[in-house]
C-alpha positions in Angstrom: 45.3 -11.3 122.9 47.9 -12.1 125.5 47.4 -15.4 127.4 47.6 -14.9 131.3 50.2 -17.0 132.8 49.7 -18.6 136.2 51.5 -16.5 138.8 52.8 -18.0 142.2 51.0 -16.3 145.0 52.8 -14.9 148.0 51.3 -14.2 151.3 51.3 -10.5 152.5 54.4 -9.5 154.7 55.5 -6.2 156.2 59.0 -4.8 156.7 60.4 -1.6 158.0 63.1 0.0 156.0 64.1 2.6 153.3 61.9 3.0 150.2 63.5 4.6 147.1 61.3 5.9 144.1 63.2 6.3 140.9 62.9 6.2 137.1 59.3 7.7 137.1 57.7 6.6 133.8 57.0 9.4 131.4 53.4 8.1 130.8 52.7 8.8 134.6 53.7 12.5 134.6 50.4 13.6 133.3 48.2 10.7 134.1 47.7 8.0 137.0 47.1 5.2 134.5 49.4 3.6 132.0 49.8 0.2 130.3 53.1 -1.8 130.5 55.1 -4.6 132.0 55.5 -4.8 135.8 58.1 -6.9 137.5 58.8 -7.9 141.1 62.1 -9.4 142.5 62.5 -10.3 146.1 66.1 -11.2 147.4 66.7 -13.6 150.2 67.9 -10.7 152.4 64.5 -8.9 152.1 65.5 -6.4 149.4 62.6 -5.8 147.0 62.5 -4.3 143.5 59.4 -3.2 141.6 60.0 -2.6 137.9 57.9 -0.8 135.2 58.8 -1.6 131.7 62.0 -3.2 132.7 63.3 -0.3 134.8 63.5 -0.2 138.6 60.7 2.0 139.8 60.6 1.3 143.6 63.4 -0.3 145.6 63.2 -1.4 149.2 66.0 -2.2 151.7 65.3 -3.6 155.1 68.9 -2.7 156.1 69.1 -0.3 159.0 71.3 2.3 157.0 69.3 1.8 153.8 72.4 0.3 152.2 72.6 -2.9 150.3 75.0 -5.3 151.8 77.4 -7.0 149.4 
């Protein structure tokens, strides 16, 4: 059995920007439920990545043109 690790809580925030869906997991093509690893990364400039099984699934960019700044 996996031991649950303590996760830092973040307050709810909202941003307007561009949302990208990519790398749809095969398990979700015929179902709405799957087991796996989920990851979240938030950059200082407001970009957000949600990963499923170590692959980007949802990306968010708050930049006006949807492009990531370098």
